N, C-alpha and C positions, 0 to 999 in steps of 0.2 A: 398638544406637544409642549415641551418645556424649551423655551428659546432664550438664550442669553445675548445680550447686546454689549459688545465691548466698546465702552465710551467713557471718557474721562469725566462727564457731567451728565446726570440724569435730566438737567433742565435745558440742555441744547434742544433747539427746535426739532431736529432730525430724530434725535433719540426719544424725544416726547412723542412724536407722531408715530414712530414705529411701536413704542409701548402700547399707545392707544389702539393702534390697528391690530396688533397681536392679540390683546385683550378682547377687542371686539369680535375677533375670529374664535374666541374661546380658548386662547393658549395662556399658559403660565409664563410670564415675562420677567426677566430679571436684567438689571443694568450691572455690568461688572466693569470696574476701573482696571484696565490692563496693567497699569504701573503698580498696583497693589497686589497683583497676582505673583505668586512664586512657585517654582516647578520642581518636581522630583523626576529626573530623566533616568529611566531605567527600562531595560529591554522587556522585563516581565510585566510591570504594572505601572506605566507612567502616569503621574497625577499632576494636577494643578491645584494649589491651595490659594485660598482668599480669605483674608481676615481670620485666620486660624482654622478654617474649615476646608474640607475637600470639596472641589466642585465636581459634581457628578450627576448622572442621569439626565444630561442635557441631549436634546435631540438635534438642535441646531444653534449655530453661533452666527451673529451678524456683526462683522468687524466694522467699527467706525474708528479707524486708527488715523490720528492726526499726523501730519508731516513730521512734526518734531519728535514724535515717539515711534517712528516707523521701525527702527531696529528691534526694540524690545516688544512693541506691539505685535510685529509679525512673528516674533518667537513665540509668543502666547498663542497666536493663531496656529503655528506649526505644531504646538504641543496638543492642542485640541485635535488637529488632524491625526497626530499620532495615537491618540486615544480612540480614533474611529468616529469622531463626531463630525457630522456635516457642517461645513463652513460656506457661508454664502459667497464670499470671495476667499480664495486660498491664499496661503502665505507667499508663494512664489509670484503669482500674478500681482499681488500688492506691492512687493519690492520692486518687480520688473516695471510697473507702471510709474512708481515714485522716482525712479531714476530717469529723469528726463532725456538724458542722452541715449541710454539704452532703449527707452520707449521709441524714440524717433528712428534709431537704427533698425529695430524690429519692424516698424511700420514701413519703413523705406524698402526693406527686403521683400515685403509683401506687395510692393507696388502702390501703396496707398499714398494719395497726395499730401504733400508737406510743403511748408515754406522752405526755400532753399536755406540751409543751416550750415554754418561753419563752427568748428571747434579746434582749439589749439592750446598748447601748453605755454609756448614762449611768446611774449609780446612783440618780440622782433619781427614776427610775420603778420602783424596786425593789418597793415595796408594791403597785403596780398590776400589775406583772408577776407577783407571787405570786397575786394575785387572779385573773389570767387563766388560771393553771394549776390552780385549784381551791382555793387557800389551803393554809396550813401543816397537817401537815408537808410540806416539799418536799426534793427532793434536789438539791444543787448539784454540778455537775461542771465541772472544768477541761477545755477542749477537747483540750488536748495530753495528758491523763492516760492511763496504761495500767494494767492489772493491779489496778484498784481504787484506784490512787493518785490524789489530787485529787478524791475523791467524798466528799461530806459530807451526812449527814441532819440537817436543822435542824427542831426542834419549833415554834419561835415565829418571829413575823415579826421581832422585834428581833435574835435570833440570826442569822436568815437575812440580815438587813440587814448585820450586822457582818461575816458570812463573805464576802458579796459585796463588800463595800468592801474587805476585806483582799486578796482575790484581784485585785480591779481595781487596787488600789495597786501590785501587783506587775506590772501590765500583762498579766494573764492574762485570756483570753476564757473566759466561763463560760456553761453552760446551766443553766436552772432547770426541773426536771421534777416532775410530780406523783409522790407516793409512793404506790405500788401495795401497800397494807398486805396484801391478801389473798394476795400472792405468798409471804409468810412467809420472807423472807430466803433465797429460793432462786431459781434461774433455770434455763433450759434452754440447753444448748449442742448445737446441731445441726451436724454436720459434713457439709457439702454437697459432693458431687463431681458435676459435671455437672448433670444434672437430677434427681438423687435425694438423699435423706438417707442417707448411708452409715452413720452412728451418732449416737446421741444420749444425753446424760447429763443428770442433774439434779444441779446443784451446790447444796449446802446451806451457807449461812454458819454459822460457829461460834456458840455461845451469846453473846448480847449484841452480835453483829456483824450489820449489815444487809446488808453486801456479801457475796456468795457466791463470790467469787473464790478459787481453790485457793490462789493466792499469798498470800491473807490468812487462811489457815488453814481454808478451806472443805473440804468433802468431796464426792466424786462417785460416783454410782451410775448404772448403766444406767436409762434411761428409756424407757417406752412412750409414744410420742406420738400424738396424734390426727391424723386426715386433715387438719384445718385447720391444725394446728401444721406438719405436714410440708409442706403447700402453701405456707404463709407463709414458711418457711425457704427454700424453693427460689426463690420469687418474689423474696425479698430479695436472694439471691445473683445472680439473673438481672438484677435492677434495676441492681445495682452493675456487672455485666459480668464477674463473677468465675467462673472455672471451678471453683476450690476455695475454700471459705470456711467460717468458723465463724460461725454466726448465733446470737446470744444473745437469748433471749426470756423475757419474764415471762408467767406464767399469770395472767390477770385474769378478773374476772366477765364481761368483755366479749369474752374470747377472747384469743389470743396477741398480745402487744405486743413489737415488736422493739426491743432496746435498742442493738445494735451489730452491724456486719457486719465480721468480721476477715478480711483478706486473707492472713495468714500464721498460721492457727490451729495452736496447738501440739498435738502428737500424744500427749505423755506421759499427761496425765490421762485423756483419752478412750479411748486404746488399753488403758491398764491397767484402767479401769473396765469396759469392755465386752469386752475379749479379742479385738477385731477387728484385723485386719491393715490398717490404713488406709493405711499407707505403700505396701503392695503394691497396694492400689487405685488410689492416685494413679499409681503407675507404669503400671498396666494402662490407665488413662485416657490417659496420655501416648502409649502404644503405638498407640492407636486413633486419635489426633488429629495427632500430629507426623509430618511427612514427612522422610525421611532426607535429609541434605544432598546436594547434587548431586556434590560431590567424593567424598564417601564411597560414594555409589552406584556411581560409576565406578571405584572402587578407588584413588583419588588420596589422598595425604596420609595 
């Protein structure tokens, strides 16, 4: 098969591993920078152009769309879909999961466990919002934040109010969430492929840091997860409509609570911690679900 990886940089660990795994399986692999793509949108023959040439005869596309390029990147994925090419994660699930508020609302509708979360437009309701999520301490999150950036733990209502006012003065949309103290500055990352959890790690924040992100200095170790945690991770990915997802959860006294569902989960931390060939598993999943393009099946192009 001919498989394209939508990625801004071929040297990213995840991109390199997917390239290696695809080639090891005998496939033709190509990295495509989504921001260098341009499209002809036509009902008869939609096309995607890249560096002056038409992209054609692909059997599958692996989107590795960064948060800062969600709008344009998802438009490129949508164009591949219009052309009838299999996309590992489709455009609507990508945009659905990237919108943290929408993601939480969809998960809540399915009855999936979440930290109690508040959202408001006006700062005048800050104190009531804090009360609704159970009172301080609370975690304040910027909706557009990634890798732990824009996430603040506040211990008092006055500090929480000041942080919220500061974010809102910058026109940032924020969530206010209960602080799950028993999680102990750790969370679970479950790597979901299809209908199963292929690997799981426990991420632990460094001393004095409540965020467990590896990018913030946290550490990762293989995790043994419970049946409930496994089911929750798969249900969360399925609710978003994602074939491959990284589902982040907290362990609480009430069971697993989903923090986020990532449509482009990184491979480096979880592969190195578990020793599993997740890139190879992703390629195997594509082999089972993608259909070879008509032209390539006929020996054309």
